[in-house]
N, C-alpha and C positions, 0 to 999 in steps of 0.2 A: 215467807213460806217459798222453798224452791219449788222448780218444776219437776214434776215426777219424768223418767227418759221416757215412757210411751206417748206423754203429751209434748214433750220436747222432739221426739219424733214426727209427730202428726204435725205438727206446727211447720217442721222443714219440708212436709211432703207436700202440705198445702202450697207453700211459698214455691216450690219446684214446679208444682200444678200452674199457678199463678203466671208462673216465667214461661209459660208453654203455650199463654193465650193467645198471640202472634201467631202461631202454628195452627193451632186448634181452632180457631173463631178466623175462618177465611174472609177477609173483607171482598165486597164485588156488589155487584146490580145486578137485576132481574130484566131479561129482555123479551119484550112481548113478542110473539113470533107473530109474523105477517103472513099472507096467504102466500103458499109457493115456496117458501124457506124450507132448507132442510139442516138438519143439523150441521153436517159438513160446512154448509155456506156458512152457517151462524158461526162457528169454529175459526173458520178462516178469517173471518171480517175482524175478531176480536184477538186472533194471534193464539186461539189455545186450539188444543190437538179434539178431534171428534170425540175420542176415547176418553179425555179427562171429561168433557163436557156429561157425555152419558154416563159416567161415574158419579159424578157429583148431583147428579139430578133424577137417579135413580131408574134411570133407563136401562134395563137389561137386554134388548135386542133391538136392531134396527127397526124403525118403524115411523111411517110419515107422521110429521107434526101438525097438531089442529092449529088453526089460526086461536090468537087469544093467550094460547097455553104460555106462562111466565118461565123462562130457562134463566136458573141462577150462572152468572159469568165471574167466575173467580178471577179476581185480581181486578177488573175493571172498573173504572171511576166512572164513566160516560158512556151512553148508548151510540150504536154506531149503525151507520146503513150497512145494509147486506146486500151487494150485489146480486141481480138476478142470476148471473151466471159467472163463473169461475173459472179463469184459466186452467186447462189441465197440464200438470208437471210434468214433463218429458222424466221415463224412469231410467236411470243409471242401470249400466249393466253391472252384474254382479261381479264380484272379483272371484279368479280362478280360484278353482278349489286344490289345485297343485301348491304342493308346499316345497319350496325352493331350500334347498340343503347346500351350504358353501362347501367348496372342495376341502377334504381333510376333517370336516367337522361330523359329529353323530347328529342323526335326527333326534328333534325334540322331543322329549318325554311328555306323555300329557299327564297335567297336573291331578294328584289324587284328591278324591272329592272329601271334603270337610264332615265331620261328623255333626250332628245336631248338636251335640254339646259343646264342641269345640267352634262351631259358629256363634254359639249363645256367647262362651266366654270373649270370645273377639270382639263380639257387638258390644258386648255391656262392659267390659273391662275390669269384671269381677268374677271371682269364683263362686260357682253355682255350686248349688249341695247335690250332687246325683239324686236324692232321695225325689228332689221334685221334677226331673226330669223324663221326659216321654208321657204325655197324657194323665200326669198329676192334677191338672185343672180341667174343668169341661166347659165349653161353650154357655156363656150366659144367656145364650138365644141363636136359631137357628134363622139366617136370612145371606142375603147377598154382601160382600165384604165389598162396601163402596170405598174405602181406604185402608191403603195396609200402613204397617210398621213403617216409620222412618221415610213416608213419602216425602220428598222435595216440591212437589208440584201443587199450587205454584210456594208453598211454605212448609218445613218441616214438621212433622208431628209424630210425638212421641206414642200411640197409641194406634188402635184399628177403630172403623167406624163398620158398623154392621146395620144394612137396612132391616127395617121391621114395621110392623103396621102399628100406629098409636094403640099403646094398651095392652101391647103383649109382655106378657110374664117376663121379667129378667130374672134369672135366676143365680144364688151364688156360684162361682166359678170353682170353689173350694170349702170346705168349712173353715172357721173364723170367727172373728169379733167384730162388729161396729165399731169403728173409732171416728167416723164423720158420717152425719145424714143432714144435709140441708142445701141452701141455696144461696150460700155464702161468695161463690165465686160465678158473677154473673153470667160471663160466658160459656158456662159448663151447666147451667141451669140447675134442676135438681141433682144432687150429686150424692155417693156412697161411698165410701172408702171403706174396706175390709182389710183386717190385720190378718195373717195367718203363720202358719209353722215357720221356723227359719227365718223371720223376719222379710217375708213375701208377703206384697200389698197387691189388692186387686182394685181399679176405680171404675166406677158405673156413671155416665153421665148421661145428659140431656134425658133424662126419665120426666115422664107426665107426673109420677104420684111415688113418694118412697113409702116404702112398707114396712121399714126397720127402723129402731131407734137407736142412737148410741150406747153402746153396753150391751147390746142384745148379742146373743149366740147363734150364728146359724150353721145348718147344715149344709153338704153339698149339695147344689141342685133345688136350696129352698128358696121359694119366691121372695125376693127381696125387693122389687120396684116393678113398675109398668113404664114400658118404653115410651116414648114422646119424640117431640119435634126440638130440635136445636133453637136456643133462641135467636138464633140469626135467621131461621126463617128458611132453613133449606128440606129436603126431603127427609119424613121421619127415619130415625134412626137411634143405634146405641153407641156412645163412644166407650172404649175398655181398653184399660189400660194395666198392665201387669209391672211390678216393681220387686227388686230386690234391694233389701235396703232403700235408700232413694235411685238408683241406678234403674231405668227405663228400660224394659227387656220386649223383644218380638215375642207376643202372646203366641203365636201361631206356631212357636218350638214348644211349646208347652201342652198344646191343645190335642186331643186324639184326632 
């Protein structure tokens, strides 16, 4: 008996998701904060940026670090000693704002801004049906954007990560059918995949509990899961991905 087109499509989608594990299940270690250590000092000791450490650890604003707090250091393999003080780097002078125009040449014209739809097509390499552009999907939950689409630091990731307290309801970004609900890919934990019109798919991972089963039809903004913590033990968050056929797209181009 042959495999149905939908089952074959699901298999390809799950395989492609599995190939992204290196990007979305970031390896690293936890650094126990010592008395007097700052986020900037720890970041420099491990060769990371302060902004990156703040993002992956869910730190929204600069604040004193308490002794004993464990900070996740992406990509690190061993603990490092954090110097009490760090040398101050000299600031380089900003380049001149003047524009040099060679004799006989015309001033350089500013580039036109790309429209959302043009940017999406360039990013995905595929034709996007106009009906699904500009807010056709809704946010699965409200929270701080901890990781953006195609973030290369330290590894590329083809979705976005949204901070949320464990147990926060995860809502369907659009009406669709549940084609996957389970924990078959260990690094994603509990995961749900919805199939929408025009062969769009949305993926919801790191869930604490799935509330829907394969075959269920869900409405837009219907509760489908409860948010949780990544299997790697980082701060609570939701991994959300949008695809057209099997091409990952930047979800923020489609969200209100």
